[in-house]
Structure formats: structure tokens, C-alpha cells
TORKOL-4160 file (C-alpha; in steps of 0.2 Angstrom, whole numbers, padded with zeros to 4 digits, m for minus):
180
<pt num="1" X="0582" Y="0737" Z="0368"/>
<pt num="2" X="0576" Y="0754" Z="0374"/>
<pt num="3" X="0559" Y="0752" Z="0366"/>
<pt num="4" X="0556" Y="0736" Z="0375"/>
<pt num="5" X="0560" Y="0745" Z="0392"/>
<pt num="6" X="0548" Y="0758" Z="0387"/>
<pt num="7" X="0535" Y="0746" Z="0383"/>
<pt num="8" X="0537" Y="0736" Z="0399"/>
<pt num="9" X="0536" Y="0753" Z="0409"/>
<pt num="10" X="0521" Y="0759" Z="0400"/>
<pt num="11" X="0512" Y="0742" Z="0403"/>
<pt num="12" X="0516" Y="0744" Z="0422"/>
<pt num="13" X="0510" Y="0760" Z="0423"/>
<pt num="14" X="0493" Y="0755" Z="0413"/>
<pt num="15" X="0492" Y="0741" Z="0426"/>
<pt num="16" X="0494" Y="0751" Z="0441"/>
<pt num="17" X="0481" Y="0764" Z="0434"/>
<pt num="18" X="0470" Y="0751" Z="0430"/>
<pt num="19" X="0471" Y="0743" Z="0448"/>
<pt num="20" X="0468" Y="0759" Z="0455"/>
<pt num="21" X="0452" Y="0763" Z="0446"/>
<pt num="22" X="0446" Y="0746" Z="0450"/>
<pt num="23" X="0448" Y="0750" Z="0469"/>
<pt num="24" X="0435" Y="0762" Z="0467"/>
<pt num="25" X="0424" Y="0753" Z="0456"/>
<pt num="26" X="0415" Y="0744" Z="0469"/>
<pt num="27" X="0414" Y="0744" Z="0488"/>
<pt num="28" X="0409" Y="0729" Z="0498"/>
<pt num="29" X="0407" Y="0735" Z="0516"/>
<pt num="30" X="0401" Y="0726" Z="0533"/>
<pt num="31" X="0394" Y="0736" Z="0547"/>
<pt num="32" X="0392" Y="0728" Z="0564"/>
<pt num="33" X="0382" Y="0739" Z="0576"/>
<pt num="34" X="0381" Y="0733" Z="0594"/>
<pt num="35" X="0387" Y="0716" Z="0592"/>
<pt num="36" X="0391" Y="0709" Z="0610"/>
<pt num="37" X="0401" Y="0695" Z="0607"/>
<pt num="38" X="0420" Y="0695" Z="0603"/>
<pt num="39" X="0419" Y="0678" Z="0596"/>
<pt num="40" X="0404" Y="0684" Z="0583"/>
<pt num="41" X="0415" Y="0698" Z="0578"/>
<pt num="42" X="0431" Y="0687" Z="0575"/>
<pt num="43" X="0420" Y="0675" Z="0565"/>
<pt num="44" X="0412" Y="0689" Z="0555"/>
<pt num="45" X="0429" Y="0696" Z="0551"/>
<pt num="46" X="0435" Y="0679" Z="0544"/>
<pt num="47" X="0419" Y="0676" Z="0534"/>
<pt num="48" X="0421" Y="0695" Z="0527"/>
<pt num="49" X="0438" Y="0690" Z="0522"/>
<pt num="50" X="0432" Y="0674" Z="0512"/>
<pt num="51" X="0418" Y="0686" Z="0504"/>
<pt num="52" X="0430" Y="0699" Z="0498"/>
<pt num="53" X="0423" Y="0713" Z="0510"/>
<pt num="54" X="0435" Y="0728" Z="0510"/>
<pt num="55" X="0430" Y="0737" Z="0525"/>
<pt num="56" X="0421" Y="0734" Z="0541"/>
<pt num="57" X="0413" Y="0747" Z="0553"/>
<pt num="58" X="0412" Y="0743" Z="0571"/>
<pt num="59" X="0398" Y="0753" Z="0579"/>
<pt num="60" X="0393" Y="0756" Z="0597"/>
<pt num="61" X="0397" Y="0743" Z="0609"/>
<pt num="62" X="0404" Y="0731" Z="0595"/>
<pt num="63" X="0421" Y="0725" Z="0602"/>
<pt num="64" X="0437" Y="0730" Z="0591"/>
<pt num="65" X="0451" Y="0719" Z="0587"/>
<pt num="66" X="0463" Y="0731" Z="0597"/>
<pt num="67" X="0460" Y="0742" Z="0612"/>
<pt num="68" X="0464" Y="0760" Z="0613"/>
<pt num="69" X="0482" Y="0755" Z="0619"/>
<pt num="70" X="0484" Y="0743" Z="0604"/>
<pt num="71" X="0483" Y="0727" Z="0612"/>
<pt num="72" X="0475" Y="0712" Z="0603"/>
<pt num="73" X="0458" Y="0706" Z="0608"/>
<pt num="74" X="0461" Y="0688" Z="0610"/>
<pt num="75" X="0443" Y="0682" Z="0608"/>
<pt num="76" X="0442" Y="0691" Z="0591"/>
<pt num="77" X="0460" Y="0685" Z="0587"/>
<pt num="78" X="0456" Y="0667" Z="0590"/>
<pt num="79" X="0441" Y="0666" Z="0578"/>
<pt num="80" X="0447" Y="0678" Z="0565"/>
<pt num="81" X="0463" Y="0669" Z="0562"/>
<pt num="82" X="0472" Y="0684" Z="0555"/>
<pt num="83" X="0458" Y="0692" Z="0545"/>
<pt num="84" X="0457" Y="0706" Z="0559"/>
<pt num="85" X="0474" Y="0711" Z="0552"/>
<pt num="86" X="0470" Y="0710" Z="0534"/>
<pt num="87" X="0454" Y="0720" Z="0532"/>
<pt num="88" X="0453" Y="0738" Z="0536"/>
<pt num="89" X="0441" Y="0742" Z="0550"/>
<pt num="90" X="0434" Y="0758" Z="0559"/>
<pt num="91" X="0426" Y="0762" Z="0575"/>
<pt num="92" X="0411" Y="0773" Z="0575"/>
<pt num="93" X="0400" Y="0778" Z="0590"/>
<pt num="94" X="0383" Y="0779" Z="0579"/>
<pt num="95" X="0378" Y="0772" Z="0563"/>
<pt num="96" X="0366" Y="0786" Z="0557"/>
<pt num="97" X="0381" Y="0797" Z="0550"/>
<pt num="98" X="0388" Y="0782" Z="0540"/>
<pt num="99" X="0372" Y="0778" Z="0532"/>
<pt num="100" X="0370" Y="0797" Z="0526"/>
<pt num="101" X="0388" Y="0795" Z="0519"/>
<pt num="102" X="0384" Y="0778" Z="0511"/>
<pt num="103" X="0369" Y="0785" Z="0503"/>
<pt num="104" X="0378" Y="0800" Z="0496"/>
<pt num="105" X="0391" Y="0788" Z="0488"/>
<pt num="106" X="0377" Y="0777" Z="0479"/>
<pt num="107" X="0381" Y="0762" Z="0491"/>
<pt num="108" X="0365" Y="0751" Z="0493"/>
<pt num="109" X="0363" Y="0746" Z="0511"/>
<pt num="110" X="0355" Y="0729" Z="0515"/>
<pt num="111" X="0351" Y="0725" Z="0532"/>
<pt num="112" X="0350" Y="0707" Z="0537"/>
<pt num="113" X="0336" Y="0707" Z="0549"/>
<pt num="114" X="0317" Y="0701" Z="0552"/>
<pt num="115" X="0304" Y="0714" Z="0549"/>
<pt num="116" X="0287" Y="0718" Z="0542"/>
<pt num="117" X="0296" Y="0724" Z="0526"/>
<pt num="118" X="0309" Y="0711" Z="0524"/>
<pt num="119" X="0311" Y="0700" Z="0508"/>
<pt num="120" X="0319" Y="0683" Z="0507"/>
<pt num="121" X="0336" Y="0684" Z="0505"/>
<pt num="122" X="0337" Y="0674" Z="0490"/>
<pt num="123" X="0328" Y="0686" Z="0481"/>
<pt num="124" X="0341" Y="0701" Z="0484"/>
<pt num="125" X="0353" Y="0704" Z="0471"/>
<pt num="126" X="0370" Y="0712" Z="0475"/>
<pt num="127" X="0376" Y="0727" Z="0467"/>
<pt num="128" X="0393" Y="0733" Z="0464"/>
<pt num="129" X="0394" Y="0745" Z="0479"/>
<pt num="130" X="0385" Y="0737" Z="0493"/>
<pt num="131" X="0385" Y="0738" Z="0513"/>
<pt num="132" X="0378" Y="0723" Z="0523"/>
<pt num="133" X="0372" Y="0727" Z="0541"/>
<pt num="134" X="0370" Y="0715" Z="0554"/>
<pt num="135" X="0361" Y="0719" Z="0571"/>
<pt num="136" X="0363" Y="0714" Z="0589"/>
<pt num="137" X="0362" Y="0697" Z="0594"/>
<pt num="138" X="0347" Y="0699" Z="0605"/>
<pt num="139" X="0338" Y="0715" Z="0599"/>
<pt num="140" X="0343" Y="0714" Z="0580"/>
<pt num="141" X="0342" Y="0732" Z="0572"/>
<pt num="142" X="0331" Y="0746" Z="0578"/>
<pt num="143" X="0316" Y="0751" Z="0567"/>
<pt num="144" X="0324" Y="0768" Z="0565"/>
<pt num="145" X="0339" Y="0760" Z="0556"/>
<pt num="146" X="0328" Y="0747" Z="0545"/>
<pt num="147" X="0318" Y="0763" Z="0539"/>
<pt num="148" X="0334" Y="0771" Z="0531"/>
<pt num="149" X="0341" Y="0755" Z="0522"/>
<pt num="150" X="0338" Y="0751" Z="0505"/>
<pt num="151" X="0333" Y="0733" Z="0508"/>
<pt num="152" X="0329" Y="0722" Z="0523"/>
<pt num="153" X="0333" Y="0704" Z="0519"/>
<pt num="154" X="0327" Y="0690" Z="0530"/>
<pt num="155" X="0333" Y="0671" Z="0530"/>
<pt num="156" X="0317" Y="0661" Z="0532"/>
<pt num="157" X="0317" Y="0649" Z="0548"/>
<pt num="158" X="0309" Y="0633" Z="0547"/>
<pt num="159" X="0312" Y="0627" Z="0564"/>
<pt num="160" X="0306" Y="0632" Z="0581"/>
<pt num="161" X="0318" Y="0645" Z="0584"/>
<pt num="162" X="0316" Y="0662" Z="0577"/>
<pt num="163" X="0333" Y="0667" Z="0572"/>
<pt num="164" X="0351" Y="0661" Z="0569"/>
<pt num="165" X="0367" Y="0667" Z="0577"/>
<pt num="166" X="0373" Y="0683" Z="0570"/>
<pt num="167" X="0389" Y="0676" Z="0563"/>
<pt num="168" X="0380" Y="0662" Z="0554"/>
<pt num="169" X="0366" Y="0673" Z="0547"/>
<pt num="170" X="0380" Y="0685" Z="0541"/>
<pt num="171" X="0389" Y="0670" Z="0532"/>
<pt num="172" X="0374" Y="0664" Z="0524"/>
<pt num="173" X="0368" Y="0681" Z="0518"/>
<pt num="174" X="0385" Y="0687" Z="0512"/>
<pt num="175" X="0389" Y="0671" Z="0502"/>
<pt num="176" X="0371" Y="0670" Z="0494"/>
<pt num="177" X="0369" Y="0688" Z="0490"/>
<pt num="178" X="0386" Y="0691" Z="0483"/>
<pt num="179" X="0384" Y="0676" Z="0473"/>
<pt num="180" X="0400" Y="0668" Z="0479"/>
């Protein structure tokens, strides 16, 4: 009887250690610099949850799920449907220091944007540790950011419009690149 308890205790200990090691085995991060619409942010939280994103960074003017007094942003809550409470998020004022930190941690950075160096998003392979960056609804991501990322991935457009809504583009890119 004592031996069975010891074996179960050891099994639980092993499982806990394994789970802890898997926590750091890969990172899936979403970065949202200067997104204007709270509804887009909420939608991206919900999509991120569906894709297994582990952390979201809100940068610059991007609205947060709660204000400085801890009150919920109703527009984000309405579209996120609780995902804003389950995915850890952080607010940062500027993106550059985060990109430097991610490079040091060997996290592949992928910007979803139209650019002269962009490649078709269907050709991009995800990696164990990856950060996706989605830009502002009107202006996209600035060139100084695009110059610092590992990959710029573009979703080809066949219609008359030049781009998709940021939350729609985010969903398409995340599901395809993460192979979900």
C-alpha cells in the first residue's frame, strides 16, 4: 500500500514537472500596436483564444480590456466573450523594446502586412516560439517595425479593396500559419 502511494506521488510530481517544462517549450504571442477599435481588439482576443495564443501585448493607443481603475471595456467584453479574462495581456507604450526582448528569446516575429518584402502568408511556417504583429486599421505597421521583424507575411487580395479588417486578417493568418 505504501509503495502505491509513493508511485502515485512520484507520477504526480513527474506530470507537474513535465507540464512546467512544456510551459516554456514554446510561446505563442499576439502583438497589437495602435489598433483603434475596441471591437477589433475583442475579436482578436477571441480568435487568439481559439488559436492557443498565450499572451497578448497591447501597444500605444490600443484599448485594453480594463481601464486604469479596473473597469471593464464593454466593447471589448462584448466581442471577446470572456477571452479577455482568460488570456494574459500586458500594455506597453512602445513596440521597439519588446521586439528586442523577443529577439533575445529566439522568438520568431511575423508581421501581417503589405510591404515590398512581404511573402504570401501561405508560404510561412510557424515555429515553436512565434509572435504575430498586426497593425493599425488605416496605416498598418510602420516601416521601422517591418525592418525589425523576421518575416512580413501578406494575405493576397483578389478584389478591388486593398486590405481586410485587422481582426479578419488576424484570424486568417493565425489559423493558417499555426496550421490549426
